[in-house]
C-alpha positions in Angstrom: -10.2 -11.1 4.3 -12.0 -8.6 6.4 -11.5 -5.6 4.1 -10.8 -7.0 0.6 -12.7 -10.4 0.6 -9.7 -12.5 -0.3 -7.8 -15.3 1.3 -4.1 -15.0 0.8 -1.9 -18.0 0.5 0.7 -17.5 3.3 3.3 -19.4 1.3 3.2 -16.7 -1.4 3.6 -13.7 0.9 7.2 -12.3 1.2 8.4 -9.4 3.4 9.5 -6.4 1.3 10.3 -3.4 3.6 9.4 -1.3 6.6 8.1 2.2 6.2 8.2 5.0 8.7 6.4 8.2 7.7 4.1 10.9 9.1 0.6 9.4 9.6 -1.9 10.7 7.0 -4.4 13.3 8.3 -2.9 13.5 11.8 -0.7 16.1 13.5 2.8 15.9 12.2 4.2 14.4 15.4 2.2 11.2 14.8 4.4 8.7 12.9 3.1 5.6 11.1 5.1 2.4 11.2 4.2 -0.2 8.6 5.6 -3.5 7.3 5.1 -4.0 3.5 4.8 -7.4 1.8 4.8 -8.6 -1.8 2.2 -11.0 -3.1 1.5 -12.3 -6.6 -2.2 -11.4 -6.7 -4.4 -13.5 -8.8 -7.5 -13.2 -6.6 -10.4 -10.8 -7.3 -10.5 -7.9 -4.8 -13.9 -6.8 -3.5 -13.9 -4.0 -1.0 -15.9 -4.4 2.2 -16.3 -2.9 5.7 -14.6 0.5 5.8 -13.1 0.1 2.3 -15.3 2.0 -0.2 -13.4 1.3 -3.4 -10.2 -0.1 -4.7 -8.1 1.5 -7.4 -4.7 0.7 -8.9 -2.2 3.5 -9.6 1.1 3.8 -11.4 3.6 5.9 -9.5 3.0 8.9 -11.9 -0.8 8.6 -11.5 -0.5 8.6 -7.7 1.6 11.7 -7.8 -1.2 13.4 -9.7 -3.8 12.6 -7.0 -5.0 15.7 -5.1 -4.2 13.9 -1.8 -1.1 11.7 -1.3 0.1 9.7 1.7 3.8 10.1 2.3 4.3 6.5 3.3 2.8 5.4 0.0 5.2 7.7 -1.8 8.1 6.1 0.1 7.0 2.6 -1.0 6.6 3.7 -4.6 10.2 5.2 -4.5 11.6 1.9 -3.1 9.7 -0.2 -5.6 11.2 2.0 -8.4 14.7 1.9 -6.9 14.5 -1.9 -6.7 13.4 -2.2 -10.3 10.0 -3.6 -9.4 8.0 -0.9 -11.2 
């Protein structure tokens, strides 16, 4: 709610995976740990607080971005391997 102005239905949230990767923009020794979840989004997202904009990317589109986050690439790879994209 704080960053995307939506209220998620807890009954529709399902655990997907855990990602461990170098934290973006920090020294290589800093590792990010993140749990990822799946949710059938029907709500309209509206960025707020420190979120300036929201964009949707295909795996290929994200790989063409000038800056990429390694953890996001790991999630894309897993989604592809699992046949979800």
